[in-house]
GURO-639664 format. One record per residue: x, y, z of N, C-alpha, C in turn. Coordinates in Angstrom, 2 decimals, padded with zeros to 5 digits. Each point is the difference from the previous one (the first is absolute). Example, Ala and Ser with C-alpha at 12.3 -4.5 7.8 and 13.67 -1.06 7.14 Angstrom:
2
{{013.19,-005.69,007.80},{-000.89,001.19,000.00},{000.90,001.20,000.00}}
{{-000.35,001.05,-000.72},{000.82,001.19,000.06},{-000.77,001.09,000.73}}
END
This chain:
109
{{-050.68,-055.44,-035.19},{-000.50,000.89,001.02},{000.23,-000.59,001.38}}
{{000.38,000.86,000.90},{000.15,-000.48,001.37},{-001.20,000.46,000.82}}
{{-000.46,-000.90,000.82},{-001.17,000.29,000.83},{000.48,000.53,001.34}}
{{-000.65,001.04,000.49},{000.38,000.57,001.29},{-000.39,-000.97,001.11}}
{{000.88,-000.13,000.95},{-000.26,-000.85,001.16},{-000.47,000.88,001.14}}
{{-001.15,-000.36,000.54},{-000.54,000.76,001.12},{000.66,-000.46,001.29}}
{{000.56,000.94,000.74},{000.69,-000.30,001.25},{-000.76,000.68,001.12}}
{{-000.22,-000.75,001.06},{-000.71,000.54,001.15},{000.85,-000.20,001.24}}
{{000.11,001.04,000.81},{000.77,-000.10,001.25},{-000.72,-000.94,000.95}}
{{000.78,-000.73,000.78},{-000.57,-000.93,000.96},{-000.20,000.66,001.35}}
{{-000.95,-000.54,000.74},{-000.22,000.47,001.36},{000.98,-000.66,000.96}}
{{000.73,-001.01,-000.48},{000.86,-000.79,000.86},{-000.65,-001.31,000.40}}
{{-001.27,-000.15,-000.34},{-000.73,-001.24,000.30},{-000.72,-000.43,-001.27}}
{{000.51,-001.04,-000.64},{-000.57,-000.46,-001.26},{-001.47,-000.40,000.16}}
{{-000.37,-000.52,001.17},{-001.39,-000.41,000.23},{-000.93,001.21,000.03}}
{{000.46,001.11,000.56},{-000.78,001.24,-000.03},{-000.08,000.53,-001.43}}
{{001.12,-000.07,-000.71},{000.03,000.48,-001.38},{-000.97,-000.77,-000.88}}
{{-000.20,-001.28,000.32},{-000.94,-000.83,-000.76},{-001.45,000.16,000.46}}
{{-000.20,000.77,001.07},{-001.35,000.25,000.50},{-000.59,-001.16,000.77}}
{{000.84,-000.88,000.56},{-000.49,-001.15,000.75},{-000.42,000.42,001.41}}
{{-000.95,-000.73,000.55},{-000.45,000.25,001.37},{001.10,-000.38,000.98}}
{{000.10,000.73,001.10},{000.98,-000.26,001.06},{001.44,-000.07,-000.52}}
{{000.44,001.01,-000.73},{001.34,-000.07,-000.60},{001.13,-000.08,001.03}}
{{-000.15,000.66,001.14},{001.07,-000.06,001.01},{000.15,-001.42,000.54}}
{{-001.12,-000.65,000.26},{000.05,-001.39,000.49},{000.61,-000.92,-001.05}}
{{-000.37,000.19,-001.25},{000.56,-000.83,-001.07},{001.50,000.20,-000.14}}
{{000.46,001.24,000.14},{001.43,000.27,-000.10},{000.75,-000.65,001.16}}
{{-000.56,000.09,001.20},{000.63,-000.62,001.17},{000.08,-001.51,-000.20}}
{{-001.10,-000.62,-000.41},{000.01,-001.45,-000.23},{001.03,-000.38,-001.05}}
{{000.07,000.77,-001.08},{000.95,-000.32,-001.07},{001.43,000.08,000.52}}
{{000.31,000.99,000.81},{001.35,000.13,000.56},{000.30,-001.14,000.96}}
{{-000.98,-000.39,000.82},{000.20,-001.12,000.91},{000.25,-001.29,-000.77}}
{{-000.76,-000.23,-001.05},{000.18,-001.21,-000.81},{001.34,000.03,-000.72}}
{{000.42,001.17,-000.42},{001.32,000.11,-000.63},{001.08,-000.43,000.98}}
{{-000.14,000.40,001.26},{000.97,-000.39,001.02},{-000.09,-001.50,000.29}}
{{-001.21,-000.53,000.08},{-000.18,-001.44,000.20},{000.68,-000.77,-001.13}}
{{-000.22,000.43,-001.22},{000.60,-000.64,-001.17},{001.53,000.06,000.07}}
{{000.54,001.13,000.41},{001.46,000.14,000.13},{000.55,-000.98,001.03}}
{{-000.70,-000.15,001.12},{000.45,-000.94,001.04},{-000.03,-001.44,-000.52}}
{{-001.06,-000.33,-000.73},{-000.14,-001.35,-000.57},{001.14,-000.27,-000.98}}
{{000.26,000.96,-000.88},{001.06,-000.15,-000.99},{001.38,-000.09,000.65}}
{{000.23,000.81,001.02},{001.29,000.00,000.68},{000.28,-001.35,000.67}}
{{-001.08,-000.65,000.45},{000.16,-001.30,000.66},{-000.16,-001.16,-000.97}}
{{-000.25,000.30,-001.27},{-000.14,-001.03,-001.03},{-001.08,-001.03,000.36}}
{{-001.12,000.48,000.51},{-001.07,-000.89,000.43},{-000.95,-000.33,-001.14}}
{{-000.52,-001.22,000.00},{-001.06,-000.37,-000.95},{-001.33,000.49,000.56}}
{{-001.01,000.05,-000.86},{-001.32,000.40,000.46},{-000.55,-000.98,001.05}}
{{000.32,-001.25,-000.14},{-000.44,-001.00,000.99},{000.66,000.26,001.35}}
{{001.29,000.31,-000.01},{000.69,000.32,001.25},{-000.58,001.27,000.63}}
{{-000.28,000.99,-000.83},{-000.59,001.26,000.48},{-001.37,-000.28,000.61}}
{{-000.79,-000.83,-000.66},{-001.33,-000.33,000.50},{000.10,-000.61,001.40}}
{{000.96,-000.89,000.21},{000.18,-000.61,001.32},{000.40,001.04,001.04}}
{{000.88,000.90,-000.35},{000.45,001.04,000.92},{-001.14,000.95,000.36}}
{{-000.80,000.37,-000.99},{-001.06,000.98,000.21},{-001.30,-000.61,000.50}}
{{-000.11,-001.33,-000.06},{-001.22,-000.65,000.46},{-001.18,000.16,-000.96}}
{{000.32,000.10,-001.29},{-001.04,000.09,-001.03},{000.30,-001.05,-001.05}}
{{-000.92,-000.18,-000.95},{000.28,-000.99,-001.04},{000.76,000.65,-001.17}}
{{000.62,-000.85,-000.82},{000.85,000.48,-001.09},{-000.74,000.89,-001.00}}
{{-001.27,-000.32,-000.37},{-000.68,000.91,-000.92},{-000.16,001.43,000.55}}
{{-000.13,000.13,001.33},{-000.09,001.34,000.59},{001.36,000.72,-000.09}}
{{001.08,-000.76,000.15},{001.33,000.59,-000.18},{000.14,000.51,-001.44}}
{{-000.42,-000.80,-000.95},{000.06,000.39,-001.40},{-000.82,001.26,-000.25}}
{{-001.22,000.05,000.54},{-000.85,001.18,-000.16},{000.68,001.23,000.60}}
{{000.56,-000.15,001.17},{000.69,001.09,000.68},{001.14,000.53,-000.86}}
{{000.83,-000.89,-000.49},{001.18,000.41,-000.76},{-000.35,000.52,-001.40}}
{{-001.22,-000.26,-000.45},{-000.46,000.53,-001.29},{-000.89,001.23,000.17}}
{{000.01,000.58,001.21},{-000.69,001.27,000.21},{-001.49,-000.08,000.21}}
{{-000.53,-001.18,000.24},{-001.44,-000.14,000.27},{-000.19,000.17,001.50}}
{{-000.16,001.23,000.43},{000.10,000.36,001.41},{-001.33,000.13,000.72}}
{{-001.11,-000.19,-000.69},{-001.30,000.25,000.63},{-000.27,-000.90,001.21}}
{{000.59,-001.18,000.05},{-000.22,-000.90,001.12},{000.99,000.17,001.14}}
{{000.85,001.04,-000.08},{001.05,000.17,000.99},{-000.11,001.38,000.64}}
{{-000.25,000.03,001.30},{-000.04,001.28,000.71},{001.42,000.48,000.27}}
{{000.13,001.25,000.31},{001.30,000.55,000.36},{000.56,-000.73,001.22}}
{{-000.86,-000.24,000.98},{000.44,-000.70,001.21},{000.51,-001.40,-000.31}}
{{-000.65,-000.67,-000.92},{000.43,-001.34,-000.38},{001.37,000.05,-000.68}}
{{000.21,001.01,-000.83},{001.30,000.16,-000.65},{001.08,000.30,001.04}}
{{-000.33,000.75,001.05},{000.94,000.22,001.10},{000.40,-001.34,000.63}}
{{-001.00,-000.86,000.24},{000.28,-001.32,000.59},{000.89,-000.83,-000.92}}
{{-000.22,000.08,-001.30},{000.84,-000.73,-000.95},{001.45,000.49,000.10}}
{{000.19,001.31,000.08},{001.35,000.54,000.14},{000.65,-000.51,001.29}}
{{-000.77,-000.03,001.09},{000.51,-000.54,001.27},{000.40,-001.46,-000.16}}
{{-000.85,-000.79,-000.65},{000.28,-001.42,-000.19},{001.25,-000.22,-000.84}}
{{000.30,000.95,-000.88},{001.18,-000.09,-000.85},{001.23,000.62,000.67}}
{{-000.15,000.40,001.27},{001.15,000.46,000.77},{000.24,001.49,000.01}}
{{-000.99,000.78,-000.37},{000.16,001.46,000.01},{-000.88,000.63,001.07}}
{{000.57,001.00,000.68},{-000.80,000.80,000.92},{-000.79,001.02,-000.82}}
{{-001.18,000.35,000.49},{-000.81,001.04,-000.62},{-000.19,001.08,001.05}}
{{000.34,001.21,-000.37},{-000.11,001.13,000.92},{-000.93,001.03,-000.61}}
{{-000.97,000.47,000.77},{-000.92,001.03,-000.46},{000.31,001.27,000.78}}
{{000.28,001.08,-000.72},{000.30,001.27,000.66},{-000.97,001.06,-000.49}}
{{-000.46,000.81,000.91},{-000.82,001.16,-000.34},{000.82,001.22,000.38}}
{{000.26,000.85,-000.99},{000.85,001.16,000.24},{-000.70,001.27,-000.47}}
{{000.27,001.11,000.67},{-000.61,001.26,-000.45},{000.59,000.43,-001.34}}
{{-000.84,000.65,-000.78},{000.47,000.50,-001.30},{000.89,001.22,000.23}}
{{001.13,000.06,-000.68},{000.87,001.16,000.18},{-000.57,001.26,-000.66}}
{{-000.82,-000.18,-001.04},{-000.57,001.16,-000.71},{-001.50,-000.19,-000.13}}
{{-000.77,000.64,000.89},{-001.45,-000.22,000.03},{-000.75,000.42,-001.27}}
{{000.64,000.80,-000.85},{-000.70,000.44,-001.22},{-000.10,-001.10,-001.05}}
{{000.77,-001.07,000.16},{-000.06,-001.13,-000.92},{-000.86,-001.11,000.59}}
{{-000.69,-000.79,-000.85},{-000.84,-001.08,000.53},{000.86,-001.07,000.69}}
{{-000.59,-000.62,001.02},{000.68,-001.09,000.71},{000.11,-001.21,-000.92}}
{{000.97,-000.87,000.26},{000.25,-001.16,-000.83},{000.03,-001.26,000.84}}
{{-000.33,-001.10,-000.64},{000.19,-001.32,000.57},{000.99,-000.71,-000.91}}
{{001.07,-000.53,000.58},{001.01,-000.64,-000.84},{000.67,-001.13,000.76}}
{{000.63,-000.87,-000.75},{000.77,-001.10,000.55},{001.48,000.35,-000.18}}
{{000.76,-000.12,001.07},{001.43,000.25,-000.04},{000.69,-001.32,000.28}}
{{000.77,-000.48,-000.95},{000.72,-001.26,000.15},{001.43,000.31,000.44}}
{{000.39,-000.56,001.13},{001.36,000.27,000.51},{000.97,-001.00,-000.56}}
END
């Protein structure tokens, strides 16, 4: 016998789908950390080297890269991106279609 698999459409935010508090903030942080991780990997940096660049200790780098984000504000993640050589730009734009809910998202160039 085959068991039916229940499929549910996503909202586009896994944190909202899981019913977590502040899902938009969690999604933004996750995207920022993904970019931080990409920069670290592209430069082949060790966690100790990253810690020196970011001005934090190595265990905090490990926590960051393993998704333990509660100790990291969005602003702090912006500073980390700056320290790793990336500009951070925040844009507020009008919605083209007012009938749809507004979104907060990270766009990586």
